[in-house]
Wavefront OBJ file of the C-alpha trace (Angstrom):
o trace
v -0.019 0.035 0.025
v 1.206 3.462 -0.790
v 1.832 5.587 2.289
v -0.298 8.616 2.700
v 1.513 11.572 1.117
v 0.591 15.241 1.283
v -0.710 15.032 -2.285
v -3.304 12.430 -1.140
v -4.857 15.311 0.850
v -6.012 17.008 -2.320
v -7.570 13.768 -3.574
v -9.310 13.157 -0.266
v -10.583 16.688 -0.149
v -12.026 16.424 -3.612
v -13.775 13.147 -2.903
v -15.022 14.313 0.514
v -16.787 17.306 -1.144
v -18.896 14.736 -2.960
v -19.525 12.375 0.035
v -17.961 10.616 2.974
v -15.848 7.498 2.655
v -14.971 4.873 5.470
v -11.254 4.440 6.234
v -11.407 0.953 4.707
v -12.460 2.538 1.447
v -9.562 4.939 1.520
v -7.101 2.207 2.317
v -8.286 0.150 -0.686
v -8.331 3.181 -2.937
v -4.781 4.260 -2.019
v -3.525 0.685 -2.363
v -5.057 0.355 -5.806
v -3.852 3.661 -7.287
v -1.151 3.431 -9.945
v 0.997 6.440 -10.445
v 2.242 7.535 -13.755
v 4.845 10.214 -14.655
v 4.215 11.624 -18.055
v 6.832 13.714 -19.863
v 5.860 16.702 -22.001
v 4.576 15.653 -25.386
v 4.039 11.984 -24.266
v 0.685 10.313 -24.025
v -1.091 8.259 -21.381
v -2.415 4.786 -22.355
v -6.168 4.917 -21.736
v -8.072 1.722 -20.795
v -11.901 1.749 -20.848
v -13.290 1.933 -17.316
v -10.197 3.472 -15.645
v -10.504 6.580 -13.578
v -7.606 9.154 -13.607
v -6.668 11.958 -11.309
v -4.120 14.743 -12.350
v -1.915 15.209 -9.336
v 0.297 17.870 -10.883
v 0.785 19.144 -14.451
v -1.323 19.835 -17.447
v -2.875 17.444 -20.034
v -4.420 18.170 -23.385
v -7.220 15.805 -24.451
v -7.585 15.101 -28.150
v -10.300 13.429 -30.118
v -9.433 11.723 -33.353
v -12.895 10.350 -34.270
v -13.754 11.064 -37.871
v -11.159 13.795 -38.161
v -8.174 14.344 -40.543
v -6.210 15.804 -37.694
v -6.905 15.564 -33.932
v -9.008 18.191 -32.260
v -8.193 19.493 -28.731
v -11.342 18.903 -26.759
v -10.246 19.494 -23.124
v -7.423 20.682 -20.807
v -6.902 19.079 -17.412
v -4.728 20.222 -14.618
v -4.101 19.709 -10.888
v -7.025 18.133 -9.183
v -9.005 17.388 -12.374
v -10.432 13.824 -12.940
v -10.973 11.969 -16.162
v -12.890 8.836 -16.823
v -12.299 6.434 -19.677
v -15.694 5.760 -20.945
v -16.361 3.693 -24.050
v -17.316 6.807 -25.950
v -14.036 8.567 -24.969
v -12.076 5.665 -26.509
v -11.126 7.789 -29.477
v -9.607 10.459 -27.228
v -6.080 10.519 -25.917
v -4.282 12.549 -23.366
v -0.938 14.221 -23.876
v 1.180 16.013 -21.277
v 1.921 19.735 -21.784
v 4.371 19.867 -18.911
v 5.792 17.123 -16.685
v 2.617 15.577 -15.285
v 1.833 13.095 -12.528
v -1.380 11.112 -12.938
v -2.964 8.490 -10.637
v -4.955 5.828 -12.322
v -7.495 3.633 -10.616
v -7.894 0.595 -12.975
v -11.445 -0.598 -13.866
v -11.176 -3.794 -11.840
v -10.323 -1.746 -8.668
v -13.001 0.726 -9.432
v -15.605 -1.912 -9.898
v -14.565 -3.530 -6.653
v -14.641 -0.361 -4.633
v -18.052 0.596 -6.061
v -19.527 -2.888 -5.040
v -17.633 -3.161 -1.706
v -18.362 0.376 -0.596
v -21.725 1.563 -1.887
v -21.193 5.167 -0.693
v -18.519 5.492 -3.433
v -21.315 5.446 -6.077
v -22.211 9.008 -5.187
v -18.677 10.116 -5.404
v -18.165 8.358 -8.732
v -21.334 10.014 -10.061
v -20.150 13.441 -8.996
v -16.768 12.877 -10.646
v -18.463 11.642 -13.815
v -20.593 14.670 -13.865
v -17.571 16.999 -13.415
v -15.683 15.408 -16.297
v -18.740 15.339 -18.612
v -19.297 19.018 -17.777
v -15.634 19.839 -18.791
v -16.104 17.952 -22.061
v -19.413 19.783 -22.723
v -17.668 23.246 -22.344
v -16.122 23.165 -25.769
v -19.450 22.684 -27.720
v -20.939 25.389 -25.489
v -18.095 27.721 -26.287
v -18.351 26.964 -30.091
v -22.004 28.047 -30.025
v -20.830 31.658 -29.715
v -20.040 33.195 -33.116
v -18.154 36.143 -31.665
v -14.500 35.236 -31.339
v -13.832 37.887 -28.616
v -16.474 36.116 -26.484
v -14.987 32.775 -27.185
v -11.564 33.956 -26.133
v -13.021 35.596 -22.943
v -14.902 32.477 -21.994
v -11.835 30.268 -22.661
v -9.578 32.459 -20.502
v -12.113 32.401 -17.699
v -12.434 28.548 -17.813
v -8.791 27.758 -18.192
v -7.017 30.767 -16.385
v -4.812 28.522 -14.126
v -3.255 26.710 -17.082
v -3.027 29.594 -19.648
v 0.819 30.112 -19.053
v 1.344 26.583 -20.202
v -0.720 26.420 -23.326
v 0.452 27.189 -26.874
v -1.706 29.441 -28.997
v -1.940 26.655 -31.577
v -3.672 24.454 -29.081
v -5.946 27.256 -27.929
v -6.798 28.065 -31.533
v -7.558 24.454 -32.144
v -9.817 24.228 -29.029
v -11.661 27.490 -29.734
v -11.762 27.007 -33.572
v -10.319 30.436 -34.147
v -7.525 30.981 -36.650
v -4.122 31.000 -35.225
v -3.296 34.456 -36.687
v -6.490 36.008 -35.271
v -5.975 34.399 -31.840
v -2.366 35.519 -31.738
v -3.291 39.126 -32.580
v -6.240 39.440 -30.122
v -5.584 36.978 -27.271
v -3.696 39.302 -24.904
v -6.150 42.224 -25.493
v -9.236 40.331 -24.357
v -9.860 39.722 -20.689
l 1 2 3 4 5 6 7 8 9 10 11 12 13 14 15 16 17 18 19 20 21 22 23 24 25 26 27 28 29 30 31 32 33 34 35 36 37 38 39 40 41 42 43 44 45 46 47 48 49 50 51 52 53 54 55 56 57 58 59 60 61 62 63 64 65 66 67 68 69 70 71 72 73 74 75 76 77 78 79 80 81 82 83 84 85 86 87 88 89 90 91 92 93 94 95 96 97 98 99 100 101 102 103 104 105 106 107 108 109 110 111 112 113 114 115 116 117 118 119 120 121 122 123 124 125 126 127 128 129 130 131 132 133 134 135 136 137 138 139 140 141 142 143 144 145 146 147 148 149 150 151 152 153 154 155 156 157 158 159 160 161 162 163 164 165 166 167 168 169 170 171 172 173 174 175 176 177 178 179 180 181 182 183 184 185 186 187 188
């Protein structure tokens, strides 16, 4: 079992906002978590059913489904969760900066959900949070005005802005690179 480190406190805090967990559930969770160090530009192998937690760093999430080139569909940073659902199987995660991710494999997740029924509420909350992040991009793209798209993007991703390249932001917002580069710093 992994010893409880200061970084586990952020995970505990996140989970406890969604519901209480018994100590036995925490012990099982921490024993089952697999840590991954991801270098910038490298990808994480995703397996359907796994749950991931970004300890530190920044990840870009790409979708390759029915596209000539991948589309950036999400950015994840410290404290964000991602879930590998069957319909996200065409999406992959790539590190922007050195990133540490904890993965809870599907078998362990299934076990904890059956063994500790109170975890279902937490899982549902995490699922909703991740689905909401994925739904932000379509919401953003509904706005025709590019200045509004940029402002909404900046508000949503303020903590990770220093780490993102204009090319990735342009891809996510579907604004031309040149237009974005000219106007990004002027819009708040």
